[in-house]
C-alpha positions, 0 to 999 in steps of 0.5 A, a space after each residue: 464414518 461419522 461427522 466428527 471423525 471426518 472433521 478430525 481428519 480434516 483438522 489434522 490435514 489443515 495442521 500438517 505440513 506435508 499436505 499444505 503448500 509452502 505459501 500456506 505454511 508461510 502464512 502461519 508464521 507471517 507475523 514473525 517474518 514481518 517482524 524480522 523484516 521490519 527489524 532490518 533482517 534481509 529477505 535472504 536471511 529470513 529465507 535461510 531461517 525458513 530453510 532450516 525449518 523445512 521450507 524449500 522455496 527460492 528467494 523469488 518464490 518467497 518474495 512472490 508469496 510474501 507479496 501475495 500474502 500481504 495483498 491478501 491481508 490488505 497490506 501494501 507496505 513492507 512492515 505491515 503497517 498502514 502507510 502514513 498520509 503524505 503531508 502536502 508540500 510546502 510553498 516557496 514562501 512557507 516554513 515547516 510548521 506553517 499551514 498552507 493557505 486555502 486554495 482558491 474556490 474557482 479552480 479544480 485540483 488534479 493531484 497536487 496541481 490546480 487546473 487553471 480556469 480559462 479566461 473568458 472574453 465577453 464581447 459588448 456589441 455596443 461599446 461605450 465610445 468614451 472607453 475606446 478613446 
């Protein structure tokens, strides 16, 4: 037994369909699957095409495998493209194309909402009598 013969046998196992899981085989054609889904083809129609090529997974297992492959690839969107940043909502007095006014520096932000700074009362133990009249 030589190192090259073992490597050849392992390469053949990696290429063969019978020794690999359906998820691993799906991973080989994921780009084509994603292109079909992005073009508007339904998941069930894609799965029917895969069944014609020897796949036996159910729709639920196909969706699960698709989810896991996307997660593994670092893709969260259905089309496989990174999600575009969501623009900030317009204020009641803004029109599209107008930039939002600068936020006040005093308040902190939590999500899209500003956390109000509580008003503080300062007590003067020696008030000016003229101001009290």
